[in-house]
N, C-alpha and C positions, 0 to 999 in steps of 0.2 A: 527565394521570393518568386511569386507566381508570375507568369506572363502580364496578366492584368495589373498586378502590382508593380512591376517594372515599368509598365507604360505609364501609369498614374504617377509614379516617382519621377519619371522623366518630364512629363507634361508639368508637374509642379516646378521642377528645376527650371525648365524653359520659361514658365511664368515669372519665376524670381529674376530671371535675366531681364524680362521685359519690364518688371517693376523697377529694376535698377536703371533701365534706359528711361522710363518715366520720370524718375527722380532727377537724373541728369538733365533731361529737357526742362523740367520745371525750374531747377535751380539756374540753369544757363539763361533761360528767358528772364528770370529776375535780375541775374547778374547784368544783362544787356539792357536792362530797364525798359523792357517791352511793355506794351499797354495790354490790359486784360483781354481786349477783343483781337489782338493780334493773332492768338491761337485759341480757339474754342474746341475742347474735346467733345466728341460724339461718341455714340455706340459703347463698346466694351470699356474703354478707358474712362468715359464719362461715368459709367455705372460704377466702375471700381472706385472713383473719387467720391461719389455719393455715399458709397459703402464706408469709405474712409471718414467721410464727415460724420456719418451716423454711429459707427461702431469703433472708430479710432484705428490705431495701428494693427489690430488683429485682422483687419480687412485684408492684409497682404497674404496672410496664411489660409484664409477661408474663401477669398474670391475665386469664382469659377475659372478665372484666367482669360487671356485674350491673345491671339495670335497675329493681330494687325491693329491698325489705329485709323481712325477717321478725325481729321481736323478741318474746321472752318478758319480761314485766315483772311481778316479783313485788313491785312498789311501784306502785300505780295512780297514773297520772298523771305518772309519771317522764319519759316522752318529751315530753309536753306542756311541762313545766318546761325541758327542754333546748331545745325548738324556740323557746319564747317568748324565752329568752335570745338565741338565734342571730338571731331576726328582728329584734332591736334592735341587733344588732352590725354595724357597717359592714364588717368584715373577714370575715364569714361568707358561705357561698354561699347562705343561704336569704333569699328576698324576703319570701315570706308562706306561709301554709298554712292548709288547711281540714280538717275532720275528718268522717269518716262512720262510721255505725255498722252493723254487720251485722245483717241481720234474722234469720238462721239461727244465728249464733253470738253468744250474749250477752256472751261475754268478749273479742270481737274488735272493733277499732277500726282504721279505715284513715286514715292521715294523707296528704294530697295536698300535696306541697310544690312551690311555684313557686321554681326556682332563678334566681339573677340572670343576666341575659342576657349572652352573650358574642358577640364579633365573628366568628362562624362561621355562615354561612347555613344553615338547616335543622338546627342543632344542637337537642338536647333541652333544654327549659326545665323539665321536670317530673320529679318522682320520688315513688314511693309507698311508704310504710312501713306494712306490716300488723303491728298490735300485738296480742298476746294477753296480757290482763291477768288477774292472779289474783283468784279469788274464794274466800274462806276459805282463802287461801295455796295454792290449787291451780289448775292450769291444764289444761284438755283440749286436747290437740294430737295430730292423727292418732289419735284414740280412745285416746290414753295419758293417764294421770293424772300430771302433773309437778308437783313442788314444789321449792322453793328449795335442798333438801338432797339432791334424787334426781330427775334429769330422767327417765332410763330406768333405767340401772344405776348411774349415778354423779352426784355433784353437779357443777354447772358450773364451769369453770375460768377464773380471771382470767389474762390473758396480759400480760406486760411486754414491749413492743415498742419497742425503740429505733429512732430514725430516723437519717438521715444527719447530723443536728445532735446531738453528743453531750450536748447540754444539755436535749434535748427527748425525749419519747417520744409514743406515740399516744394517751395518756390512758387512760381506763377502758375496757378491752376484755375482755369476758367471753363464753366460747363453750361449748358442750357438750365434754364429753371426746371423744377421738377415737373411742371405742366407741359413745357415744351418737350422735354426729354421723353416724356410719356406719349405725346402726340407723334413724335418722330419714330418712336419704338413701334407704335401700332400702324404706321404707314406702311409697314411690310405687307399688311393685308390688301394694299392697293396694287401691289406689284408681284406677289407670289401666288401661284395657283395652289400651293400646298399650305399656305396660311402661315401661322407662327412656326418658327423654328424652335429646336430645343433650347437654345440659348435665349431666344426671346421669351419663351415661357418661364425659364428660370429667372430671367431679369425681372419679369412682371411680378412674380412671386416675391422676389427680393425687394421690389419697390414697395410692397405692402409693409415689410418690416421697416424700411427706410422711413417711410411715411409715419409709421408709429413712433421711431426713435426721434425723429425731427418735429414731432407735433405737427404734422401736416394732414389734413383731411383727405383721404383717398377719394372722397367724392368730388373734391375740387379737380381732380385729374380726369375723372369721368365727365364732369361739366366741361373741361377743356376739349375733350374729344368731340363732344356735341358741337361746341362753338366753332372748332377748327374744321369741321367736316360737313359736307352735305348729307342729307338724311339718309340715303342708302349706304354710303361708306361708313357712316357713324353707326348704323345698325349692324353692319358686317362686323365691325371692330367690337361692338358690345357683345355679339353673338360669340366671338372668339374667346372673349374674356369669361362669358358665362360658362362655356365648355371647359376651359382651364380651371376655373374655380369650383366647378361641379364635381370634377375627377381629377385633381392634380397628379395623383399617382400614376394613372393611365397614361398621362401625357408626358410627364418628365421621369417617371420610374421612381421606384422607392429609394434608390441609392442617393439620387439628387435631392429627395426630401429630407435627408439626414443632415444636410448642411445646416449650421446654426443660424444662417440668414434667412432661411425659409420660415415663415411665420406659422404660428399656431394654427390648428384647425378652426378655432373660434374666430381668428382674424379673417382667415380665408372665407369662412361661412358669412361673416358680416360683409365683406367685399362682394360676395355672390348676390346677397340680398340687395346691395346697392346698385350692381349692375342690372339686375331684373327691375328695379324701380326705374332706372333711366330708360330701360328698353319699353317698358310700359307707358312711360310719358311720351316718348317718340312715336309709338305706334297707335297712341290714342288720338293723335292730332289728325 
């Protein structure tokens, strides 16, 4: 196997371990009878769960993978309760964990998890969860004030995700609405000089396929970007989307376009036309 092939195989193996951890977390949260808003997934894990909702269990083998996790917790200590249970379970992927506090964000804590070792040389044994916990029922994230009833425009959504075993599901899984997840994803344009990262671009293209599978209009996500932002940042975000949809291969590379979750050229072209329509509306005012 080539060096690139070995690296891809290892990354896929590492992702399967993370998927196992996600399954443990969801099932344990359900066993503890936690509320949906006790833990709300953001970022990579939220994108994975939307893929799972749209495409079923094959999402596990085709998702881009993620090496960390972001959670909003409107019940302080919820994540620690889950990890304490997993650390004492022989069947879980968790060996032990430690906690670090953020010096700049008082509502943020990072959990550094040591995963149980596997028989693959060089495989990852660690995983990090960044947890944003509520203070007076509110969380500041990306300079947005979020609460359990309204993250940006909508309340978080609990997903029911069946597994291949009809007797089981993935436990308690809560994510932002498609609109809110897209708003948060595009917020990177407010904080990064380099704009969209590779994983952001892949997730945005994947979102087009998710919208189609779930019968959600992509234009409703563009409308949300306009509603949740002032004029200048809205135009900047629409500009980044236009650049991505105009030439996705240049931005994400041909190999990433081969993923089955990447939409067809026709869907991308339609999204490009929608973005240009919204930009014209904003610039004509």
